[in-house]
N, C-alpha and C positions, 0 to 999 in steps of 0.2 A: 504494500500500500504506500502510495506516495505521501511524503511529509509535506506540510505547508511550506517548508523551507528548502525543499529540493528544487534545483533549477529546472527549467523546462525549455526545450529547444523547439523552434518553429521551422517550417520549411524555408522561410525567407526571413532574413534579417537577424538581429542579435537574439541570443537566448535571454530568458527572463530569470532573474536571480532567485525568485521565490514564486509562490502561487497565489499571491494576493494583489489584486489590481484596484487602483483608484478608479471607480466607475465614472462615466461621464455624468456630470451634474449641471443642470441649469442653474445659473448663479447671478444673472443680471448685472455683472460687475464691469463689463467693458463699455466702450463708447457707442453711442447710438449709430455711428456710421460704420460699425464693424471693426474698428481698430482696437487692438489690445490695450488694456489699461494696466497701470501698475498694480492695482488691486487684484485683477485676475491673474496676472503674472505671479504675484506673491502667494495667492491662494493655491495655485497648482504647484509651484516649485517648493512650497512649504511641505507638501506631501511627497513630492519626488525625493526630497532630501531626507525624508523620515522613513524610508524603507520600502515604499510600494515598488513592486517589481515592474509595474507598467502604470503610467499615468496618462489618462485620456482627457482630452479637452471636453468642454460642453458640446452639445449638438451645435455645429457651426454651419451657417447657411451658405450654399453654393450659388445662389442667385439673390440679388438684393431683395426681390419680392418674396423670398422664402423665409424671411425673418419672422420668428414666432414669439420672441420674448424681448422685453426691453434690455438694453445693454448686452446684446448678443454678439459674440465673436463671429467674424465673417471670414470666408475663404473665397469670395466671389470676385476679387479684383487683385491684380498685382500690386496695387497701391498699398495693400495690407501686409505685404511681405516683410517689411522691416520688423514689425511687431511679432509676426508669426515666427520669424527667424530667431528673435530674442527668446520667445517662449520655448521653441524646440530646443535651443541650446541650453536654456535654464533647466529644463526637465532632464535632459541627458547628462548634464553636469552633476545632477543629483544622483546619478547611478540608476535611473529609471528609464525604461523604454518609453519613447514619446510617440503617442498615437493621436491623430486628429480625427474626431468623429464628424462626418459629413452628412448633411441632411437638407431637406426643404420642408417647411412647415405645411405646405398645401392648404387644406381647409382650416388649419390651425394658425395660419399666418394672417392676422387680421389687417384690414385696411387701415385701422388706426395706427398701426406700426409701420406699414409699408407704403401707404398712399395709393395702393392699387387693389382691385378686387382680388380676393383669394382665388386660387385655382385648385383643381383636383382632377382625379381621373375622369369624373363625370360632373355634370351640373347638379349641385345638391342645394335645394331650396333652404333646408334647415341651416346650412352654414353659409349661404349666400355666395356659393362658388360658381365659377364657370368651368367648363370642361377644357382641358388642354387639347389643342389640335394635335394630329399625328406628328406634324413638323415640330411643334413645341415640345412634345415628348422626346423626340430625337435630340433637340437642343438641350433639354434637361439632362439627358444622358451625357452629352458632351460636357455640360457644365460640372457634373459630378466628376468626370474624368479630369477636367481642368483644375478642379479643386484638389484632387489628388496630386496632380503635377505640381501645383503650388506648394502643397505640403512637402513634397519631395525637395523642391527648391529651397524651402525654408529649413530643411534639415530634420524633419520628422522621420521616424523610423517606419511609419506606415500610416494607414487610414482605416477607419471603420465606417462602413456604409450602413446608415441608420434606416432599417426597414421595419421598425417597431413602433408601438405606442400611438398609432393613429396618425402619424405624420405621412407625408406624401407617398413615399414608396409603399408604406403599409396600406394606404388608401387604394393603390393599384392592386395590391394582393387581395384586398377584401372583396368577396363576392357580393357583399351588401352595398358597398360604396362604389364599386367599379361596374358600371353598366355600359361600357364601351363596346363597339362592334368592329374595331379595327384590330391590328396585330397585337395591341396591348390590352385587349379585353376578351371576355368570353371564357375560354378554358383556363384552367390553372396555369398551364404552360404559357399562355399569352399574358395572363395577369402578372406572372413572375418574370416575364421577359425583361422588363426594365432593370431588375436587379442583376440578372445574369449578364446583360449587355454592359452594364456599368463595370462589373468585375472584369469582364473580358477586355474592356477598354483600358482599365487601369493596369492590368497585367501586361498588355501589349505596349503601353506607352510610358510606364515607369520602370525603374531599374530592376534588375533581377532579384536583388535582395530586399525588396520593399514588402513590408508586412501588410496584408490585406485581410480584413475581417468583415463580418456582417452581424448586425443585431436584429433579432426577430423576437416577437412576442406572440404567443399562441392564442390569446384570448382578448376579448373586448373589440370594439370597432368592427363588428361583423366577421371577425376572423373565425375560421373553423379549424379545430385542433388537427383533424386528419389532413387538411391541406397544408398546414404549417409543418407537420411531420414530413410530408412529402417534399416540401421545399427544402427542409433541413437535410433530408436524406440525399437529395440531389447535390446540395452544396458540399456535403461531406464526401460524396462519391466522386465528384468532379475533381476535388483536390486542388482547386485554384485558390482557395482562401487558406489562411493560416489558422484561424480559429473562428468558431461560431459562438456568438454571445447570445445566450437564451435569457431574455429578461422575463421573469416569471411572476413579478409582483411580490411573491413570497415563495422561496424555493421549497418550502415544506407543504405547500397547498395541494389540495385535491383539485382535479379538473372541474370546471363548471358544467360541461356537457355530460349528460346522463350516461351515455354509452362508454365514457372513459373513466367513470368513477371507480373506486376500489383500489387505486394505487396512486402514487404521487404524480403530479403533472411532469415533474422533472424526469421521472423514470422513462417516459416515452422518448426522451431525447438521449439520455445516457445509454440506452440499449442499442442505439443505431450504430452500425459499422461506420467508423470514422477515418480509417486509414491513418495518414499522417496529419490530418486536421485535428486540432485540439478543440475541446468543448469547455466553455465557461458558463457559469450560471450566476444570475443576479436575482436579488429579491430578499430583503430583510436578513442579510448576512450581518449579524450584530455581535458575534462572540467567537472565541476560539472553538467552542463546541460546534457552532454553526458551520464554521469553515471546515472542520474535520468531517462533519456529517455530510456536507456536500461532496467533498472529495471521496469519502468512503462510499458515497452513493453513485460514484462514477464520473463526476466532473473532473476535468484536468486542473482547473483553477477556478477561483471565485472572484466576483466583482463586488467590492464593498462601496456602497453609496452613502447611506445614512451614517454608518460607522465611520466612514472617512470624513464626513462633515463634522461629526462629534469629536473625533480624535485624529488630528493630522498625523499622529504617530501611532496609529492603530496597529501597524505591523510590528513596531518595536514593543508595543504592549503585549502582543501575541507571543513574541519571542520571550519576553520576560516572565509571562504568567500563562501557563497552559490552561488556566480556568478563567481567563480574562473575559469580561462581559462589558459591553458599552454602558456608559452612564445612563441612568434611568431618565426617561422623558416625563414631563417637559424639562428643558434646560433653560437657564437664564440667558438673556442677551449678552451678558458679560462673559459667560463661558464661551459663547460662539464668537464673540469679538476676539477673544484670546486664541481661537482656532483659525483666525484669518478671514472671517467674514466681515465685509463692509456693511454699511447701513442699508443699502439696497438689497443685498443678499439676505440680511436679517429680516427685512420686511417680507421678502419672498418666503423665507422659511416659516415666518409667522402665519402664512396662509395654509401651511400643512397642519392638519388637525392634531393638536396635542403635542407639537414639537417644541414650541417656544412658550415659556411661562408668561402668563398675562401680566 
């Protein structure tokens, strides 16, 4: 059985020194034009310097109109490269693998933030979206690839393609949200095409040792577990990515769909043949026991989100105490300030139920 502190090798790029990753976290801390701020730099490098084997950026938009949050880091323009280069260097100097998470908010990129009508796979009255044309989808694929090329130029070790949580790529995957009748709609193969085309483009146009991963979530936003399993199976079988990041909301949870109940949601993905591709799981990893349980359950490594917010040195605490558990919630604003969160990030975390003390 692998230890939390065994290194792990990927098919492309550097090995990871341990099996604990700082998960991608929305944090509202950068500038409204997508440029990196000192606060976001400090937040991420604080964690890279404190032992995380891999440190991932927040979801960063590859088109200006894909912005889904205030103060969101961008990868949509070469003008952003100086800050991105500073960030990649800072993470790597801390001994952590530097990964940029690339995304487009789609229906979750509001006009109030972008100044333009949100887009999606289809026109969705509930979200006020218009459908992307086939040519616009082709351009979106190109912009994801260009985002990866920018990450490479900036010195990142790789990128993660965000296909989870109801953002645009997930909207294409969803049989409920995607009602298209072109090559990007209809069958699961067509709905997943955008993700596989992005991966192919990054692989063909970035260097050979560039780490590429994909994040999927199997529930909510009209997703069907059986379909997500099939997409995961193909991603693992193709061997073009280095790791698959399964975001499960809670790694211990049971499936919501009746036909899949009776075993953990995670187990449907850990049982898949994965070849040289590694499998990560995310969702309420809050303690040393949680980390061990996930790895003993078949994951290759874990993604710590909340625990990484609460403790910039979560990994060091795991090393020092095999029974370590994150501080009880809610926590004070002062505690989070000491963990590198600025006032805007604190306001965002206060919107999470029960996270910040009133």
